[in-house]
C-alpha beads as a LAMMPS data file, in Angstrom:
LAMMPS data file: protein, C-alpha beads

473 atoms
472 bonds

1 atom types
1 bond types

-500.0 500.0 xlo xhi
-500.0 500.0 ylo yhi
-500.0 500.0 zlo zhi

Masses

1 110.0

Atoms # bond

1 1 1 -434.121 76.112 345.944
2 1 1 -434.576 74.749 342.853
3 1 1 -435.875 71.421 341.814
4 1 1 -435.318 69.245 338.593
5 1 1 -437.975 66.980 337.939
6 1 1 -436.245 64.047 336.623
7 1 1 -438.958 61.532 336.582
8 1 1 -440.590 58.954 338.848
9 1 1 -438.537 57.316 341.567
10 1 1 -439.318 53.736 343.002
11 1 1 -437.834 52.023 346.344
12 1 1 -436.273 48.988 345.960
13 1 1 -435.647 47.720 349.496
14 1 1 -436.402 43.745 349.318
15 1 1 -439.213 44.073 347.265
16 1 1 -439.524 43.442 343.302
17 1 1 -439.282 46.578 341.136
18 1 1 -443.063 46.600 340.634
19 1 1 -443.712 46.397 344.408
20 1 1 -444.594 49.905 345.001
21 1 1 -446.015 52.787 343.315
22 1 1 -443.622 55.305 341.484
23 1 1 -443.592 58.795 343.296
24 1 1 -442.497 62.079 341.594
25 1 1 -438.617 62.640 341.725
26 1 1 -437.033 65.974 341.951
27 1 1 -433.328 66.618 342.406
28 1 1 -432.613 69.404 344.199
29 1 1 -430.542 71.797 341.923
30 1 1 -427.723 72.426 344.210
31 1 1 -427.040 68.217 344.583
32 1 1 -425.340 68.790 340.850
33 1 1 -422.858 71.010 342.611
34 1 1 -420.907 67.675 343.601
35 1 1 -421.192 66.310 340.376
36 1 1 -422.775 63.651 338.650
37 1 1 -422.197 60.554 336.405
38 1 1 -424.515 58.641 334.265
39 1 1 -423.540 54.963 332.932
40 1 1 -425.791 52.972 330.747
41 1 1 -425.230 50.947 327.825
42 1 1 -426.504 51.456 324.311
43 1 1 -430.365 51.404 324.802
44 1 1 -430.540 51.944 328.228
45 1 1 -432.169 55.424 327.764
46 1 1 -428.819 57.360 329.401
47 1 1 -428.980 59.966 326.218
48 1 1 -433.006 60.546 327.358
49 1 1 -431.674 60.910 331.235
50 1 1 -428.796 63.443 329.703
51 1 1 -431.365 65.505 327.813
52 1 1 -434.022 65.387 330.551
53 1 1 -431.206 66.857 333.243
54 1 1 -430.323 69.157 330.816
55 1 1 -434.081 70.567 330.113
56 1 1 -434.743 70.743 333.590
57 1 1 -431.386 72.733 334.590
58 1 1 -432.172 75.487 332.085
59 1 1 -435.588 75.623 332.515
60 1 1 -434.346 76.652 336.267
61 1 1 -432.063 79.372 334.886
62 1 1 -429.165 77.176 334.842
63 1 1 -426.890 78.026 331.958
64 1 1 -425.383 75.113 330.601
65 1 1 -422.329 73.957 328.589
66 1 1 -422.880 70.489 326.579
67 1 1 -420.045 68.433 325.103
68 1 1 -421.607 66.417 322.501
69 1 1 -419.327 63.443 321.186
70 1 1 -421.980 60.931 319.277
71 1 1 -424.145 63.539 317.870
72 1 1 -427.274 63.155 319.581
73 1 1 -427.472 66.300 321.705
74 1 1 -428.162 68.809 318.851
75 1 1 -431.708 67.300 319.217
76 1 1 -431.952 70.095 321.855
77 1 1 -432.818 72.037 319.161
78 1 1 -436.039 69.836 318.623
79 1 1 -438.566 70.794 321.138
80 1 1 -441.518 70.883 319.014
81 1 1 -445.129 71.550 319.654
82 1 1 -448.158 72.354 317.828
83 1 1 -450.180 69.787 315.777
84 1 1 -449.215 70.208 312.310
85 1 1 -447.241 67.344 310.882
86 1 1 -445.535 69.436 308.267
87 1 1 -443.374 70.775 311.296
88 1 1 -442.689 67.110 312.378
89 1 1 -441.965 66.002 309.035
90 1 1 -438.254 67.268 308.386
91 1 1 -437.287 65.227 311.642
92 1 1 -438.294 62.036 310.408
93 1 1 -435.241 59.640 309.196
94 1 1 -435.311 59.068 305.558
95 1 1 -435.127 55.295 306.182
96 1 1 -438.380 55.444 308.707
97 1 1 -440.119 57.229 305.609
98 1 1 -438.372 55.022 302.710
99 1 1 -439.567 51.811 304.404
100 1 1 -443.041 52.964 305.366
101 1 1 -445.894 52.330 302.940
102 1 1 -448.186 55.641 304.210
103 1 1 -447.730 58.792 302.812
104 1 1 -444.800 60.549 304.557
105 1 1 -447.539 63.387 305.711
106 1 1 -449.827 60.488 307.120
107 1 1 -446.518 58.852 308.714
108 1 1 -445.556 62.200 310.615
109 1 1 -448.862 62.855 311.806
110 1 1 -449.030 59.101 313.318
111 1 1 -445.230 59.508 314.704
112 1 1 -446.604 62.708 316.185
113 1 1 -449.659 61.605 318.179
114 1 1 -447.570 59.098 319.348
115 1 1 -445.087 61.294 320.992
116 1 1 -447.888 63.570 322.249
117 1 1 -449.348 60.783 323.916
118 1 1 -446.193 59.660 325.645
119 1 1 -445.443 63.303 326.464
120 1 1 -448.992 63.852 327.874
121 1 1 -448.656 60.635 330.461
122 1 1 -446.474 62.974 331.905
123 1 1 -448.351 65.856 332.190
124 1 1 -446.244 67.545 329.184
125 1 1 -448.704 69.138 326.602
126 1 1 -447.706 71.782 323.917
127 1 1 -448.220 74.715 326.628
128 1 1 -445.679 73.187 328.511
129 1 1 -443.135 72.511 325.704
130 1 1 -443.882 76.442 324.478
131 1 1 -442.898 77.670 327.898
132 1 1 -439.691 75.874 327.624
133 1 1 -438.846 77.366 324.492
134 1 1 -439.798 80.794 325.763
135 1 1 -437.312 80.356 328.573
136 1 1 -434.274 78.515 327.127
137 1 1 -432.030 79.538 324.080
138 1 1 -430.142 76.517 322.286
139 1 1 -426.726 76.982 320.576
140 1 1 -425.218 74.252 318.708
141 1 1 -421.373 74.877 317.949
142 1 1 -419.551 72.550 315.403
143 1 1 -415.790 73.534 315.411
144 1 1 -414.096 72.885 312.150
145 1 1 -417.420 72.956 310.441
146 1 1 -420.045 75.265 309.099
147 1 1 -422.739 72.793 310.188
148 1 1 -423.588 74.348 313.250
149 1 1 -422.385 77.823 314.707
150 1 1 -418.794 78.145 313.778
151 1 1 -416.146 78.313 316.697
152 1 1 -412.901 80.160 316.343
153 1 1 -410.844 77.530 318.186
154 1 1 -407.730 79.801 318.404
155 1 1 -409.558 83.060 319.731
156 1 1 -407.539 83.026 322.696
157 1 1 -404.145 83.366 320.619
158 1 1 -405.746 85.782 317.279
159 1 1 -408.078 87.794 319.178
160 1 1 -407.559 91.027 321.590
161 1 1 -409.267 90.278 324.869
162 1 1 -410.139 92.537 327.635
163 1 1 -408.877 89.756 329.865
164 1 1 -405.405 91.068 329.216
165 1 1 -406.302 93.906 331.520
166 1 1 -408.523 92.379 333.673
167 1 1 -407.089 89.221 334.660
168 1 1 -403.764 88.623 332.649
169 1 1 -403.409 85.185 334.132
170 1 1 -406.649 83.783 332.882
171 1 1 -405.692 85.279 329.160
172 1 1 -402.290 83.440 329.776
173 1 1 -404.207 80.185 330.421
174 1 1 -406.489 80.867 327.278
175 1 1 -402.988 81.582 324.942
176 1 1 -401.356 78.779 326.439
177 1 1 -404.046 76.169 325.512
178 1 1 -404.229 77.533 321.977
179 1 1 -400.525 77.580 321.447
180 1 1 -400.784 74.197 322.698
181 1 1 -403.389 73.409 320.006
182 1 1 -401.391 74.747 317.175
183 1 1 -398.495 72.823 317.937
184 1 1 -400.379 70.025 318.415
185 1 1 -401.498 70.173 315.012
186 1 1 -398.023 70.761 313.594
187 1 1 -397.053 67.737 315.259
188 1 1 -394.575 69.134 317.746
189 1 1 -394.154 69.488 321.503
190 1 1 -396.957 70.763 323.049
191 1 1 -396.066 71.365 326.490
192 1 1 -395.933 74.607 327.943
193 1 1 -393.183 73.901 330.692
194 1 1 -391.085 72.024 328.319
195 1 1 -391.523 73.014 324.678
196 1 1 -389.198 75.977 323.321
197 1 1 -391.384 76.506 320.497
198 1 1 -394.456 77.132 323.131
199 1 1 -392.678 79.408 325.003
200 1 1 -391.345 81.359 321.932
201 1 1 -395.391 81.491 320.184
202 1 1 -396.551 82.406 324.078
203 1 1 -394.008 85.337 324.237
204 1 1 -394.663 86.677 320.946
205 1 1 -397.925 86.594 321.226
206 1 1 -398.574 87.829 324.532
207 1 1 -396.469 90.917 323.334
208 1 1 -398.977 91.876 320.824
209 1 1 -402.067 90.926 322.736
210 1 1 -401.176 92.661 325.739
211 1 1 -400.894 95.895 323.533
212 1 1 -404.309 95.163 322.019
213 1 1 -403.308 93.868 318.859
214 1 1 -403.780 90.984 316.931
215 1 1 -401.428 87.811 317.183
216 1 1 -402.913 86.073 314.326
217 1 1 -400.962 83.226 312.904
218 1 1 -399.775 85.293 309.836
219 1 1 -398.273 87.901 312.127
220 1 1 -396.601 85.186 314.478
221 1 1 -394.872 83.887 311.078
222 1 1 -393.229 87.221 310.620
223 1 1 -392.316 87.767 314.385
224 1 1 -390.570 84.339 314.599
225 1 1 -388.521 85.152 311.220
226 1 1 -387.559 88.638 312.212
227 1 1 -388.366 88.643 316.146
228 1 1 -388.990 91.882 317.940
229 1 1 -387.043 90.526 320.888
230 1 1 -383.290 89.745 321.148
231 1 1 -383.342 87.539 324.466
232 1 1 -385.809 84.653 326.494
233 1 1 -385.112 84.273 329.742
234 1 1 -381.433 84.342 330.864
235 1 1 -380.417 83.569 327.239
236 1 1 -379.895 85.415 323.829
237 1 1 -382.808 84.263 321.670
238 1 1 -380.355 82.488 319.134
239 1 1 -379.465 80.498 321.877
240 1 1 -382.561 79.713 322.885
241 1 1 -384.184 78.701 319.604
242 1 1 -381.626 78.516 316.457
243 1 1 -382.518 81.057 313.502
244 1 1 -382.772 77.750 311.317
245 1 1 -385.275 76.158 313.945
246 1 1 -387.126 79.390 313.915
247 1 1 -387.102 79.083 310.191
248 1 1 -388.320 75.508 310.291
249 1 1 -391.121 76.628 312.721
250 1 1 -392.416 79.282 310.503
251 1 1 -392.727 77.236 307.569
252 1 1 -394.700 74.917 309.390
253 1 1 -396.994 77.384 310.717
254 1 1 -397.620 79.194 307.046
255 1 1 -398.277 75.493 305.703
256 1 1 -401.267 75.234 308.412
257 1 1 -402.230 78.646 307.755
258 1 1 -402.445 78.102 304.058
259 1 1 -404.397 74.847 304.328
260 1 1 -408.026 75.517 303.167
261 1 1 -409.048 73.131 305.700
262 1 1 -407.942 74.919 308.519
263 1 1 -409.988 78.166 307.837
264 1 1 -412.983 76.962 309.252
265 1 1 -411.119 76.216 312.419
266 1 1 -410.787 79.947 312.722
267 1 1 -413.565 81.948 312.218
268 1 1 -417.053 81.885 314.109
269 1 1 -417.866 82.794 317.663
270 1 1 -415.012 83.257 319.892
271 1 1 -414.138 80.699 322.670
272 1 1 -415.543 82.581 325.540
273 1 1 -417.418 80.348 328.025
274 1 1 -417.794 83.205 330.547
275 1 1 -419.892 85.093 327.648
276 1 1 -421.618 81.742 326.657
277 1 1 -422.946 81.353 330.437
278 1 1 -424.609 84.833 330.500
279 1 1 -428.448 85.061 330.225
280 1 1 -429.363 85.675 326.429
281 1 1 -430.295 89.694 325.693
282 1 1 -434.046 88.322 325.721
283 1 1 -433.402 86.866 329.379
284 1 1 -433.517 83.224 328.162
285 1 1 -431.333 80.810 329.489
286 1 1 -428.333 79.729 327.194
287 1 1 -427.761 75.778 326.277
288 1 1 -424.536 75.661 324.237
289 1 1 -423.924 72.169 322.612
290 1 1 -420.235 71.905 321.142
291 1 1 -420.579 69.187 318.840
292 1 1 -417.489 67.243 317.746
293 1 1 -419.342 64.329 316.356
294 1 1 -417.812 64.923 312.776
295 1 1 -414.214 65.111 313.757
296 1 1 -411.873 62.488 313.823
297 1 1 -410.471 61.028 317.190
298 1 1 -407.449 62.776 317.234
299 1 1 -409.434 66.206 316.137
300 1 1 -411.817 65.773 318.986
301 1 1 -408.849 65.282 321.646
302 1 1 -407.543 68.339 320.564
303 1 1 -410.511 70.494 320.218
304 1 1 -411.885 69.350 323.466
305 1 1 -408.779 69.654 325.284
306 1 1 -408.689 73.224 324.234
307 1 1 -412.532 73.698 325.263
308 1 1 -412.305 72.228 328.755
309 1 1 -409.576 74.293 329.609
310 1 1 -411.123 77.541 328.613
311 1 1 -414.296 76.256 330.850
312 1 1 -411.587 75.556 333.859
313 1 1 -410.372 79.517 333.151
314 1 1 -414.071 80.401 333.475
315 1 1 -414.706 78.409 336.518
316 1 1 -411.310 79.692 338.752
317 1 1 -412.577 83.634 337.551
318 1 1 -415.751 82.688 339.484
319 1 1 -416.823 84.026 343.067
320 1 1 -417.507 81.183 345.489
321 1 1 -421.116 79.786 345.899
322 1 1 -422.889 76.667 347.010
323 1 1 -425.582 77.305 344.502
324 1 1 -425.542 75.248 341.194
325 1 1 -424.988 78.569 338.965
326 1 1 -423.822 76.433 335.706
327 1 1 -423.771 73.012 334.495
328 1 1 -421.186 71.221 332.127
329 1 1 -422.578 68.017 330.619
330 1 1 -419.946 65.883 329.162
331 1 1 -421.947 62.993 327.097
332 1 1 -419.555 59.914 326.123
333 1 1 -416.440 60.459 328.186
334 1 1 -414.967 57.196 326.700
335 1 1 -411.267 58.012 325.905
336 1 1 -411.416 61.499 327.437
337 1 1 -410.666 60.656 331.103
338 1 1 -409.012 57.075 330.807
339 1 1 -407.055 55.453 333.985
340 1 1 -403.519 55.863 334.555
341 1 1 -401.088 56.260 332.699
342 1 1 -403.148 57.293 329.765
343 1 1 -403.070 60.976 329.837
344 1 1 -404.909 63.083 326.608
345 1 1 -405.127 66.695 326.517
346 1 1 -408.591 66.466 327.842
347 1 1 -407.704 64.625 331.522
348 1 1 -405.889 67.124 333.115
349 1 1 -408.625 69.838 332.898
350 1 1 -411.344 67.283 333.303
351 1 1 -409.663 66.173 336.790
352 1 1 -409.151 69.625 337.826
353 1 1 -413.118 70.483 337.385
354 1 1 -413.939 67.327 339.229
355 1 1 -411.626 68.473 342.264
356 1 1 -412.510 72.524 342.047
357 1 1 -415.247 73.207 340.240
358 1 1 -417.761 72.735 343.132
359 1 1 -416.704 75.140 345.179
360 1 1 -417.438 77.739 342.509
361 1 1 -421.173 76.339 341.909
362 1 1 -420.402 74.617 338.769
363 1 1 -421.828 71.057 338.310
364 1 1 -420.078 68.677 336.402
365 1 1 -421.960 65.393 334.791
366 1 1 -420.141 63.049 333.021
367 1 1 -421.814 60.359 330.997
368 1 1 -420.585 57.332 329.272
369 1 1 -421.746 53.522 327.989
370 1 1 -418.079 52.542 328.544
371 1 1 -417.725 52.477 332.620
372 1 1 -414.451 50.203 332.146
373 1 1 -412.643 52.946 330.775
374 1 1 -413.188 55.665 333.675
375 1 1 -410.459 57.118 336.046
376 1 1 -412.598 56.253 339.001
377 1 1 -410.204 57.886 341.388
378 1 1 -411.169 61.286 339.447
379 1 1 -414.878 60.598 340.197
380 1 1 -414.516 60.032 344.021
381 1 1 -415.984 63.245 344.533
382 1 1 -419.047 62.601 342.406
383 1 1 -422.287 62.946 344.849
384 1 1 -424.837 61.562 342.114
385 1 1 -424.930 58.203 340.493
386 1 1 -427.286 57.594 337.866
387 1 1 -426.517 53.680 336.662
388 1 1 -428.782 52.221 333.828
389 1 1 -428.404 48.662 331.776
390 1 1 -425.055 47.422 331.722
391 1 1 -423.859 45.291 328.856
392 1 1 -421.321 42.629 330.949
393 1 1 -420.803 41.510 334.295
394 1 1 -417.465 43.266 334.280
395 1 1 -419.176 46.431 333.600
396 1 1 -421.492 45.931 336.573
397 1 1 -418.540 44.964 339.136
398 1 1 -416.682 48.298 337.799
399 1 1 -419.737 50.352 338.599
400 1 1 -420.107 48.691 341.823
401 1 1 -416.417 49.045 342.625
402 1 1 -416.694 52.832 341.908
403 1 1 -419.461 53.502 343.565
404 1 1 -417.613 52.057 346.966
405 1 1 -414.606 54.150 346.417
406 1 1 -416.512 57.268 346.115
407 1 1 -418.201 59.689 348.305
408 1 1 -421.940 57.810 347.667
409 1 1 -420.228 54.959 348.971
410 1 1 -422.311 51.796 349.535
411 1 1 -425.336 53.169 351.791
412 1 1 -427.867 50.830 352.759
413 1 1 -427.196 48.476 349.858
414 1 1 -424.410 46.074 349.943
415 1 1 -422.040 45.407 347.037
416 1 1 -423.874 41.826 345.947
417 1 1 -427.557 43.458 346.363
418 1 1 -426.367 45.950 344.015
419 1 1 -424.969 43.944 341.418
420 1 1 -427.893 41.666 341.487
421 1 1 -430.314 44.778 340.905
422 1 1 -428.349 46.210 337.982
423 1 1 -428.163 42.865 336.152
424 1 1 -432.111 43.029 336.160
425 1 1 -432.648 46.506 335.374
426 1 1 -434.846 47.233 332.383
427 1 1 -434.571 49.679 329.573
428 1 1 -435.234 53.081 330.555
429 1 1 -434.813 52.619 334.318
430 1 1 -431.814 53.773 336.739
431 1 1 -430.381 52.865 340.014
432 1 1 -429.652 55.807 341.521
433 1 1 -427.154 57.149 344.392
434 1 1 -427.573 60.248 346.026
435 1 1 -424.888 61.115 348.579
436 1 1 -427.014 64.324 349.895
437 1 1 -429.725 62.113 351.216
438 1 1 -427.915 59.214 353.181
439 1 1 -430.326 56.888 351.748
440 1 1 -430.428 53.836 350.227
441 1 1 -430.164 53.738 345.876
442 1 1 -433.543 53.893 344.468
443 1 1 -434.852 52.939 340.959
444 1 1 -435.376 55.852 338.448
445 1 1 -437.361 56.393 335.422
446 1 1 -436.833 59.221 333.584
447 1 1 -439.659 61.355 332.365
448 1 1 -440.384 62.072 328.372
449 1 1 -437.729 64.568 327.045
450 1 1 -439.525 67.406 325.628
451 1 1 -436.821 67.384 322.558
452 1 1 -437.335 65.170 320.150
453 1 1 -434.660 62.148 320.505
454 1 1 -434.241 61.900 316.915
455 1 1 -430.567 60.833 316.984
456 1 1 -427.976 62.562 314.923
457 1 1 -428.927 65.136 312.619
458 1 1 -427.421 65.527 308.798
459 1 1 -425.696 68.511 307.893
460 1 1 -428.787 69.945 306.112
461 1 1 -431.118 69.104 309.025
462 1 1 -429.067 70.881 311.369
463 1 1 -428.873 73.812 309.330
464 1 1 -432.548 73.814 309.249
465 1 1 -432.986 72.870 312.716
466 1 1 -430.969 75.805 313.656
467 1 1 -432.867 78.214 311.396
468 1 1 -436.164 77.511 312.636
469 1 1 -435.631 76.074 316.376
470 1 1 -432.409 77.458 317.295
471 1 1 -431.449 79.727 319.821
472 1 1 -430.259 82.494 317.755
473 1 1 -433.122 82.224 315.117

Bonds

1 1 1 2
2 1 2 3
3 1 3 4
4 1 4 5
5 1 5 6
6 1 6 7
7 1 7 8
8 1 8 9
9 1 9 10
10 1 10 11
11 1 11 12
12 1 12 13
13 1 13 14
14 1 14 15
15 1 15 16
16 1 16 17
17 1 17 18
18 1 18 19
19 1 19 20
20 1 20 21
21 1 21 22
22 1 22 23
23 1 23 24
24 1 24 25
25 1 25 26
26 1 26 27
27 1 27 28
28 1 28 29
29 1 29 30
30 1 30 31
31 1 31 32
32 1 32 33
33 1 33 34
34 1 34 35
35 1 35 36
36 1 36 37
37 1 37 38
38 1 38 39
39 1 39 40
40 1 40 41
41 1 41 42
42 1 42 43
43 1 43 44
44 1 44 45
45 1 45 46
46 1 46 47
47 1 47 48
48 1 48 49
49 1 49 50
50 1 50 51
51 1 51 52
52 1 52 53
53 1 53 54
54 1 54 55
55 1 55 56
56 1 56 57
57 1 57 58
58 1 58 59
59 1 59 60
60 1 60 61
61 1 61 62
62 1 62 63
63 1 63 64
64 1 64 65
65 1 65 66
66 1 66 67
67 1 67 68
68 1 68 69
69 1 69 70
70 1 70 71
71 1 71 72
72 1 72 73
73 1 73 74
74 1 74 75
75 1 75 76
76 1 76 77
77 1 77 78
78 1 78 79
79 1 79 80
80 1 80 81
81 1 81 82
82 1 82 83
83 1 83 84
84 1 84 85
85 1 85 86
86 1 86 87
87 1 87 88
88 1 88 89
89 1 89 90
90 1 90 91
91 1 91 92
92 1 92 93
93 1 93 94
94 1 94 95
95 1 95 96
96 1 96 97
97 1 97 98
98 1 98 99
99 1 99 100
100 1 100 101
101 1 101 102
102 1 102 103
103 1 103 104
104 1 104 105
105 1 105 106
106 1 106 107
107 1 107 108
108 1 108 109
109 1 109 110
110 1 110 111
111 1 111 112
112 1 112 113
113 1 113 114
114 1 114 115
115 1 115 116
116 1 116 117
117 1 117 118
118 1 118 119
119 1 119 120
120 1 120 121
121 1 121 122
122 1 122 123
123 1 123 124
124 1 124 125
125 1 125 126
126 1 126 127
127 1 127 128
128 1 128 129
129 1 129 130
130 1 130 131
131 1 131 132
132 1 132 133
133 1 133 134
134 1 134 135
135 1 135 136
136 1 136 137
137 1 137 138
138 1 138 139
139 1 139 140
140 1 140 141
141 1 141 142
142 1 142 143
143 1 143 144
144 1 144 145
145 1 145 146
146 1 146 147
147 1 147 148
148 1 148 149
149 1 149 150
150 1 150 151
151 1 151 152
152 1 152 153
153 1 153 154
154 1 154 155
155 1 155 156
156 1 156 157
157 1 157 158
158 1 158 159
159 1 159 160
160 1 160 161
161 1 161 162
162 1 162 163
163 1 163 164
164 1 164 165
165 1 165 166
166 1 166 167
167 1 167 168
168 1 168 169
169 1 169 170
170 1 170 171
171 1 171 172
172 1 172 173
173 1 173 174
174 1 174 175
175 1 175 176
176 1 176 177
177 1 177 178
178 1 178 179
179 1 179 180
180 1 180 181
181 1 181 182
182 1 182 183
183 1 183 184
184 1 184 185
185 1 185 186
186 1 186 187
187 1 187 188
188 1 188 189
189 1 189 190
190 1 190 191
191 1 191 192
192 1 192 193
193 1 193 194
194 1 194 195
195 1 195 196
196 1 196 197
197 1 197 198
198 1 198 199
199 1 199 200
200 1 200 201
201 1 201 202
202 1 202 203
203 1 203 204
204 1 204 205
205 1 205 206
206 1 206 207
207 1 207 208
208 1 208 209
209 1 209 210
210 1 210 211
211 1 211 212
212 1 212 213
213 1 213 214
214 1 214 215
215 1 215 216
216 1 216 217
217 1 217 218
218 1 218 219
219 1 219 220
220 1 220 221
221 1 221 222
222 1 222 223
223 1 223 224
224 1 224 225
225 1 225 226
226 1 226 227
227 1 227 228
228 1 228 229
229 1 229 230
230 1 230 231
231 1 231 232
232 1 232 233
233 1 233 234
234 1 234 235
235 1 235 236
236 1 236 237
237 1 237 238
238 1 238 239
239 1 239 240
240 1 240 241
241 1 241 242
242 1 242 243
243 1 243 244
244 1 244 245
245 1 245 246
246 1 246 247
247 1 247 248
248 1 248 249
249 1 249 250
250 1 250 251
251 1 251 252
252 1 252 253
253 1 253 254
254 1 254 255
255 1 255 256
256 1 256 257
257 1 257 258
258 1 258 259
259 1 259 260
260 1 260 261
261 1 261 262
262 1 262 263
263 1 263 264
264 1 264 265
265 1 265 266
266 1 266 267
267 1 267 268
268 1 268 269
269 1 269 270
270 1 270 271
271 1 271 272
272 1 272 273
273 1 273 274
274 1 274 275
275 1 275 276
276 1 276 277
277 1 277 278
278 1 278 279
279 1 279 280
280 1 280 281
281 1 281 282
282 1 282 283
283 1 283 284
284 1 284 285
285 1 285 286
286 1 286 287
287 1 287 288
288 1 288 289
289 1 289 290
290 1 290 291
291 1 291 292
292 1 292 293
293 1 293 294
294 1 294 295
295 1 295 296
296 1 296 297
297 1 297 298
298 1 298 299
299 1 299 300
300 1 300 301
301 1 301 302
302 1 302 303
303 1 303 304
304 1 304 305
305 1 305 306
306 1 306 307
307 1 307 308
308 1 308 309
309 1 309 310
310 1 310 311
311 1 311 312
312 1 312 313
313 1 313 314
314 1 314 315
315 1 315 316
316 1 316 317
317 1 317 318
318 1 318 319
319 1 319 320
320 1 320 321
321 1 321 322
322 1 322 323
323 1 323 324
324 1 324 325
325 1 325 326
326 1 326 327
327 1 327 328
328 1 328 329
329 1 329 330
330 1 330 331
331 1 331 332
332 1 332 333
333 1 333 334
334 1 334 335
335 1 335 336
336 1 336 337
337 1 337 338
338 1 338 339
339 1 339 340
340 1 340 341
341 1 341 342
342 1 342 343
343 1 343 344
344 1 344 345
345 1 345 346
346 1 346 347
347 1 347 348
348 1 348 349
349 1 349 350
350 1 350 351
351 1 351 352
352 1 352 353
353 1 353 354
354 1 354 355
355 1 355 356
356 1 356 357
357 1 357 358
358 1 358 359
359 1 359 360
360 1 360 361
361 1 361 362
362 1 362 363
363 1 363 364
364 1 364 365
365 1 365 366
366 1 366 367
367 1 367 368
368 1 368 369
369 1 369 370
370 1 370 371
371 1 371 372
372 1 372 373
373 1 373 374
374 1 374 375
375 1 375 376
376 1 376 377
377 1 377 378
378 1 378 379
379 1 379 380
380 1 380 381
381 1 381 382
382 1 382 383
383 1 383 384
384 1 384 385
385 1 385 386
386 1 386 387
387 1 387 388
388 1 388 389
389 1 389 390
390 1 390 391
391 1 391 392
392 1 392 393
393 1 393 394
394 1 394 395
395 1 395 396
396 1 396 397
397 1 397 398
398 1 398 399
399 1 399 400
400 1 400 401
401 1 401 402
402 1 402 403
403 1 403 404
404 1 404 405
405 1 405 406
406 1 406 407
407 1 407 408
408 1 408 409
409 1 409 410
410 1 410 411
411 1 411 412
412 1 412 413
413 1 413 414
414 1 414 415
415 1 415 416
416 1 416 417
417 1 417 418
418 1 418 419
419 1 419 420
420 1 420 421
421 1 421 422
422 1 422 423
423 1 423 424
424 1 424 425
425 1 425 426
426 1 426 427
427 1 427 428
428 1 428 429
429 1 429 430
430 1 430 431
431 1 431 432
432 1 432 433
433 1 433 434
434 1 434 435
435 1 435 436
436 1 436 437
437 1 437 438
438 1 438 439
439 1 439 440
440 1 440 441
441 1 441 442
442 1 442 443
443 1 443 444
444 1 444 445
445 1 445 446
446 1 446 447
447 1 447 448
448 1 448 449
449 1 449 450
450 1 450 451
451 1 451 452
452 1 452 453
453 1 453 454
454 1 454 455
455 1 455 456
456 1 456 457
457 1 457 458
458 1 458 459
459 1 459 460
460 1 460 461
461 1 461 462
462 1 462 463
463 1 463 464
464 1 464 465
465 1 465 466
466 1 466 467
467 1 467 468
468 1 468 469
469 1 469 470
470 1 470 471
471 1 471 472
472 1 472 473
């Protein structure tokens, strides 16, 4: 059984925070099979805890898929070791260098020494970081951009796959998500069960893909204009979708196909989570960061809806197990798992993952700084809660209500005591409730992350990090 060293724990009981000595806290990895929630306002240390969680899972041989909305998680590339300030210099923010009177190398040396000192206080030295880098391969994928590794979001539509022979049901689910994305981009009805255009495109694409051909958009434009079929269901094709409507759909598809900005959505690695979550050729454990920080809100929802449907397809194809075989981490779920009646494209697959993934050994960790926006009914199965500093009384009350309605329950600490504890939390401390222990909540101080928590990287910095430190280097 693997244990993940997250930091130091501290019992609270009826005593003050400083009343006892912190003890090393190791979370059994299988506790994450029942999912986790991390909540904390800006400056609470939430991103640091999420980073440590990913580092520990990957070191334990558990592949991780990270969904990054704010742009902070590509910092996982920056596991820096050594004592050369030139290695550290490129990752210092330009504003820091511009406002500091010291020469850049001297400033870099001081910053590097301070970081090494913080790591040393946790018993982490250069050898430990070097070992981590030999075990873990980090990839940063940026759909719609070449800043990271490009991602072909329509690969389920445009690229033939062995799934059509091995698992046609999974292949159809992936195809359906890709067709829905195309229709959303066209401003048309993306519902697979109600949209006639969705049915038409899916049937035409499957006809090609199942025979080993490509169903790229140009070929579909031709098929829509001159269909190779005469019937759909029990109706003649012209009665199901009129020639005029087909011509309108073909024109819209062609406009999308001709758009230069759309080209980057159709290049790069295929969207194949099953392949991503396999060990690297050299044996390293993969961490795949899908970063959508560069996209607008609507694009993020579209992209992550397709990605999460693919994750769900992968999960459902796995054999059952009680051990943790994979981890999905979603950092900043605000807007993607909202309460009823809002229903973005991301909500259905997220709810399904929270209900079903545990049976297949896949844990889901959701992190947010906006607890008021979460659909807590969807989180009722979460077994691990890590709650940091929160901005308002309403936020704290919402979290306490969420804990009371979850499997974690209130344990030995009642709602009033928990609310008071949350109100006096310091930065980088979390109240933790783990349903597997059956014990009262306790305090957690996350260890120092081995990755440099630099904040969002520019396009140039991300390219440099990939070239020097990335999993594909």
